N, C-alpha and C positions, 0 to 999 in steps of 0.2 A: 496436326497436333493441337491438343486442347490448351487454351490459355487459362492460367490460374490467376485469379484476382485476389489481392490482399484485402481482407476486410477486417474491421475491428471485431473483437470478441463479442461486443455488445451491439453489433450492427442490427438495426431494426428493433432493439429492445428498449432503448433509452432516447430521450429523457422521460421520466415518470414524475408526476406530481400528485400528491394527496394532501389536501388542506395546505398547511404551511410547510410541508416536507417535500423536498426534491431529491431525485436520484439521477445523477448524470455520469457520463463516462469521464474518467479522470486519468486515462492511460498516459503515463509519461512517454516521451519520445524514445527513451532508452532506459532499459533495466539491465544492469550487469551484476551478476553474483560475483562477489570478491572475497578472497580468503588469502591471507599472507602465506607465502611459501615458507617452509622450514628454514630457519636461519635468516629470514628476511623481514622479520616483524618490525625491527627498528627502522629500516629503510622504507618499508611499506608505510609506516605511520608518518615518517618524514615527508613522503610523497603526498600523502593525504593532507598534511598540514600545508604544504605548498599549494594545494588546491583550495585552501580555505576550509578544509574539513578536518576530521579526526576520526579515531575509532570510537564508535558510540558505546556507551555503557549498556548493560542489559535493559531491554524495554525502552530504548531511547532512539532518537534520530537526531542528526546534526544537519542543519541547513546552511547553505552558502549561496551566494548569488548565482553560481553556475550549476547548482544541483543540491542533492542531499544524499546522505548515507544512512541506512536503516539497519540496525542490528537484527539479524534473523536467526541467530543461533550462536553457539560457542564457536568462535573463530570464523564466523561467516556473516556477511552483510550484503545488502543490496545497494548498489550505487544507482541513484535515480537521476536521470537527465544528464549528469556529468559525463564527460569523455573519460574513459578508463585508461587511455594511452599512457599517462604518467605512471601507472601502476604495472605496466608490462614488464615482465621479468622478475617482479617482486612478489607477485601474487597469482593465484589461479583465478582467471577471469573467464566468465561464461556469459554470453549474451542470453538473456532471459526475456527479452522484449516481447516476443510472440507467445510466450508461455503463460502469461498472466493477464487477467482482466482487472482493471482498477476502477472502482465505483466511488463516487463522492456523494455522501448523504448530508444534506443541509436542512436547516429548519431551526425552530426555537429550542429544541432539545433532542438532537439526533440520538443521544444516549438512551432516551426513553424508547425509541424504536428498536435499537439494537439490544436493549435489555431482554427482549423477547427471543433473541437468537444467540447471544454471546454470553457465556458464563463469567463475565468479568465486569467490574464496576467501571463504566466508561464516563461517569459524571466528570465534569471539568476539574473538580477538586482532587479526584483520584487518578484521572487520566488527562493530565494537563498538556499544555503546549510542549511539543517535541516528544510526546510519549509515542511509543510504538511497541507492538507485541504480536506474537504468533499465538493464535487461539482458534478454537472451533467456532464456526458460524453455522449453527444448526449441525449438520453432519459433515460439513466441509472444513478443511483446514484453511486458515486465512492469515493474512498479515493486516493488522488494523493500525491506522496512523491518525493521530490528531492533526488536523490540517486547518488551522485558523478557526473559523466559526463552524466548521464541519468535521466529518470523519471520513477518511478514505479507507476502503476495504479492498484488499487485493486477494483474489482467488485464482486458482488454476483456470486457465482459459476454458478447459472442458467443463467447468462448473459455472460459467458465466450465466447461462440461462436460469439455472437453478437458483443461484445467488440473487439474481434480479427478482425472480418470482418470490422467494422467501422474504426479501427485504421489502418488496412492494406490498406484500400481504401484511407485514408488520406496520408499515407506514399507514396503510388504510385503516387498520385497527386503532392505532394511536390517534390518528386524525379524527376518526369517528368518536372516540372517547372524549377528545378535547372539544368536540361539538362544533 
């Protein structure tokens, strides 16, 4: 019987550096899609509060020492790193860990790189700390998160190679322009 080996979506693709820009794998240990069940919204939010989190506003994420929660749509969010067990029975919980690739773009202005690929203003003044949104990255759907001095980009696992290629090409162009 063949043995299957678990490999990261970005295996062999990262890290990449062009000038001052770096692209690395930032895959969280756990990604859980969460959505409150009908009639359980209040209890669901109370359980999140007990975890040090809350239900994020549109285009936002909330951080706590044990993880973070990212709004991904109406009535839906991703719980990153945190154990979803306190939400059991209160919400629909789906493990998404192996379905996504998460990339971290760093450098003096990662928004300049992504401006070539994403139709949203990602400058720190417009896309500040704790910002999160779903948007197109080239022709792929993505979840984009402000992460300290960098930006994290989540794409479907099947799009990891394409996302790395597109972002690397933009990194190269911006690095060359900066001289």
